[in-house]
N, C-alpha and C positions, 0 to 999 in steps of 0.2 A: 634871231635868238632862239635857242632850244626852248621848248615848253617844258616847264618844270613838272607838269603832270604826267609826262611820258614815263613808262616804267623803267626804261634804261636810264633815263635822267635821274630817277629816284635811286636806282642801283649805284649809279656813278657817285652820287652825292653820299649816300650811306657808306660806300666803300672807303672813304678817308677815315671813318671811325674804326675800320678794321685794323688799322696800324696804331691806334692811340695807346692800347695797353701792351704794346710789344716790348717795352723796356725789360720786362722780366722774363722774356722768351728765352734768353741765353743763360738763365739761372743754372741749368743743367751742366754748362761748361765751367763753372766757377771752380770746382775741385781741380780740374785739369789745369786751369789758368793759374791757380795757386802755385802749383809745382812748377809749370813751365816759366812763369814770370819771376819766381823767387820771391813772392810777397806772402804777407800774413792772410789769414782767412778773412779777417776784418777788412783789409784792404781790398781783397777780392770782392767781398759783398758790397763794398762802396761803389763798385762798377755798376751794380744793380740798382742801388738806392739813389745815387747821384742824380740821375735823370728826373726823378720825381721832385727832388729839391728844386732843380732849375725850372722845371715846369711851373711851379708855383709863382716864380718871379715873372715869367713870360706870359702867363695867362693874363696877368693884369696888363702887361705891356702891348699885348696883342691888340686891345682896343684902339691905342694910339697909332700902331703900325697900320691897322686896317683903315683908320681915318686918312692915312696918307696915300696908301697903295690901293685901297679897295679890298672887299672881302675875298673876291676870287684870286687875286694876285698875292694876297697874304697867306692864303691857303697853299698856294703853289710854293711859295717861299718856305713855309714849314715843311711841306712834303720834300722839297729838294734837300733841305738840311738833314731831314730823317734819313733820305736815301743815301747821300753822300757820307755824312757822319756815321751812320749806322755800319757801314761795311769797312770803315778805316781799319778796325782790328784784324780784319781778314788779311791785311797786307803788313801789318805792323806788330812787333813783339815788344814794344816799349810800353811799360805800365803808365808813365806820366802822359805819353801821347794818347794811349787808349782812355785814360780817365778824361782828358780834355775832349776827346771826340764823344764820350757819352754825356759831357755837359752840353755839347753843341746839339747832340740828339735830343736832350731834355728841352733845349731852346725851341727846337723845331716843333716838338709836341706841344709846348705851351703857346706857341705863336698861333696855331689853328685849332687847339682844343675848344676854345669858347665858341669859334666860328662854326664848328661842326654841329653846334646846338643852336646858336642864334640865328643862322641863316634859314633854319626851318621856320622861325617866326616870321621871317620876310617872305619866304617862298610859298608857304601854305597856311590854310586857315581851317577852323572848325575841326571836324572828325579827321581830315586828312593829316592836319598838324598833329593831332593826338596820336594817330597811328604811326607817323613818321618818327615822333619822339620816342615812341616805345620800340620800334625796330632799331633805331640808332643805338639805344641802350643794349638791345640784343646783339647787334653787330660787334659792339666792344667786347662782350663776352666770347662771342663766337671767334673773333679775331685772336684773343688771348690764348683760347684753347688750340686753335689751328696752328698759329705761329710757334707756340711752345712745343707742339707735336712735330713740326717740320724741323725746328732747331734741334729737337732730340734726334732726328734721323740724320741730320747733317753732322751731328757730334760725332757719329761713326767715322768721319773723314778727318777728325781732328777739331780741337776747339776753335781754330781760326774759321773753319767752314760754317760754324754755327751762325756767324754774323752775316752770312749771305741771306738770311731771311729778310734783311732790310732793302734788298734789291726790289721786293715786291712794291716798295713805295713809287717806283718809277712807272710801271704800267697802270697802277691806281691812279697817279696823278695825270697821265696821259687821257685815260677815261674821263676823269673828272673835268679836266680842262676842255675836253672835246665836247661833253655833253651837257654840263651844268651852266646855266645863264648867269650873267653878271648881275647881282642883286642891286647894283647902284641904280639900274634902270627902274626897278620896282620901287626903290625908295623915293625916287623923283617923282613918282605917281601916286605916292601915299597922300590920301586926303584926310587923314587924321581920324578915320574911324574904320573898322573892319566888319564885314558882313559875314556872320557865321551861320552855316547852313541850317544847324539844328538848334540855334538859339537866337534871342533877340540880339539886334546890333549892339556891339561893344565899342564904347567911346575910347579912342586911342589916347593914351596918357600924354600930357604935354611936357611933363618933366619926371625925373626918377623919384618914385615913392619911397619913403623911409622904410616901407614894408620889405623892400629888398634886402636891406640890412638884417631884418628880423628872419627872413628866409634863409640867409647865409649862416646865421647862428643856428637855425633849425637844421640845416644840412650838415653842419659840424656835429651836432648832436647825434643825428641819425647814423653818420658814419662811424662815430665813436662806438655806438651800440653794435652796429654790424661788424666792425672790426674786432671788438671784444669777444664776439663769439667765434669769428673765423681764426683769430690768432690764439685764442685760448684752448680751442678744441684739441689740438695736438697734445697739450700738456694734460688735459682732462683724460684723453683717450690712453696716454701713456700710464696714468695712475690705475688705469683699469686693466693694464697689461695688454693692450691692443698693438699690434705691429704697425710699423710705418707704412707698409703697402696699403693696408685697409684704410689707414687715415688719409693718405693721399687720394685713393679712390673716392672716399666720401667727400673730400674738398673738391674734387673734379665734378661730382655729381651736384654739389652745391653751386658750382659755376653754371652747370646746365639748368638748374632751377632758376637761377637768376636770369639767364637767357630766355626762359619761357616766360618769366614775369615781363620782360621787355616786349615779347612777341605778342602777348595777349593784352598788353596795356590798353591798346585802342579799344578793344572789345569791351574790357572792363570799365574803361572811362566812359564809353557810350552807354553802358548799363547803369552805372552808379552816378555819373555826372559829377558834380562838385563834391560828392561824398566818397570819391575814389581815395582821397587822402585818409579818411578815417578807416576804410577797409584795409588799407596798407598799415596803418598804425596798430590796429587791433591784431592783425596777423603777426606783426613784428613783436607785440607784447606776448602773445601766445608762444612764439619761438623762445623768447626769454624765459618764460614760466617753465616750458618744458626742459630746457637746459638747466635752469636752477634747481629744479626739483627732481632731476634725473638720478641723483644720488649714484648708485652702483648699477643702474640700468643703462647699459650701453645703447640698447635699442631706442629708448626714450631720448637719450642724448643725441643720437643720430638723427631722429626725426626733427628735433628742435634745430639742429644745425643746417640740415637741408632746407628747412622751412624759411630761414632768415633771409636768403637771397631773393626769393620771389616777391615779397612785398617791398623789399628795398628797391627794385626795378619797377614797382608801380608808383612809389612815392617821388623817386628822382625825376622821371619825365613829367609828372604832375606838377611839381615845383617849377621846372622850366616852362611848362605850358602856361604858367600865370604871369610870366615876365612881360608878354605884349601888352598886358593891362596895367603894368607897373611902370612902364617907361616907354618913351617914343621909339619907333622902329630904329631909328638912327643910333639910339643908345644901346640897342639889344647886345652888341658884343661886349660893352662895358658891364652891364648888369649880369650878363651870363658869366663873365669873368669873376664877378664878386661872388656868385654862387659857388662856381668851381673853386675858388680860394677857400670858401667855407668847407667844402668837401675835403680839400687837400690838408688844410690845417687840422681837421678832425682826425684824419689818419695819423698825422704826425704826433698829436698830443694824446691819442687814445691810452697808451701805456700809462702815462702820468696821471691822467684823469681816473682811470680804473683803480690805480694804486692809492690815489688820494681818497676816493670814495670809500674804498675798502678800509682805509685807516679811520675815517670818520665813522664807519659802521662798527669799529671795534676790532678789526682784523688787520693788525699791523703785520704784513707778510710781504715777501719778495716772490711768493709762489704765484705764477700767473693763474693756475687753475683755481687756487683757493681764492684769490682776489676776485675772479670772475664769478664764482658761485656766490660770493657774498654780495656783490653789486647787481646781479641780474634781476632779483625781485624789485629792487629800487628802480632800476631802468625800466622794467615791465610796468610798473605802476605809473611811472612818469609818462610813458608811451599812452597808457589808457587815459590819463588825465588830459593829455594833449588831444587825444581823440574826442573826448566829451567837449572840451573847450572849443575846438575848432569846429565840431559838429554844430554845436549851439550857435556859434557865429555864422556858419553856413545858413542855418534855419532863419536867423534874423535877416540875412542879406536877401533870401529867396522870397521873403514876404513883400 
């Protein structure tokens, strides 16, 4: 069995997260596909959004699939679906067939999405686990940026060629299957507690804690705040007369900031320990305040937008790092799926929640920028309240 601590094994394991955000890599081809397939813009956009809807369903089913096949074979199944279904549009020009292939692609992502996180809890402990969780989050951002760039280059050969990016799933799967050990052997040796190098022994949970549900709601709230800034920024910039190229560049840099958050998560977690969560919440609140009170100052707005991705990638791996204390190792795929569903549901309901909050605050509007400006102060204050409450709870636990 390969040692999970070897650097090539870590690279092989992290590489599966490289593909997880590739559903949107083909967005640049949608205008060409609209014309070539004779469909509406809405139907073309559905090809980008449909995988995300299916992911939500299969994220939950993945825990049951893994119970039957094992973690490693389940990830292999998901990657095979991504590889084969992803390249179908390269050969086909039928919209219904392409739509079905995108649904299968989403099923593939959903099958191994939670395992890309939960296997870290089984394979690693202590500071190594924290570092791996941070790097995994960073690799997702890197994958989205790189695959979108490659898809853009392939678009010069026609919209069909864009879908060749999914062929990368096969060499990644080969490396993963060759180097990553089967965690079922590790689970069989689980003694009910884990030794953490830089902390006192942590008692392994015997059953799933209700706190998992609270964390899922917390994850939904966080992504609502994150997406509110990301999705509203183009409309805010438009009101200030900023062109689309600059907006796209800033959103790309926001992705880079999020990537950096994942890279340095391990170091920040080592520095702040259990108070890493509060650091992330305060930084997110600061981002909200900068955006809310930027008014006509585009520079201030830009700083606020660039900032939001960094703390989000501090809090996200921190949430996942808590799961080994909240459920048995054999239940890690299930509880990880629950958290991921929280994130996905937050993305889906974000426009409705922001519009509802804006209405409650007296601003009945269909304008995304106006609604965001109205709700950002409330979201920022909520983040600060959460930082104080959770900080106080941490102090109580540390006594």
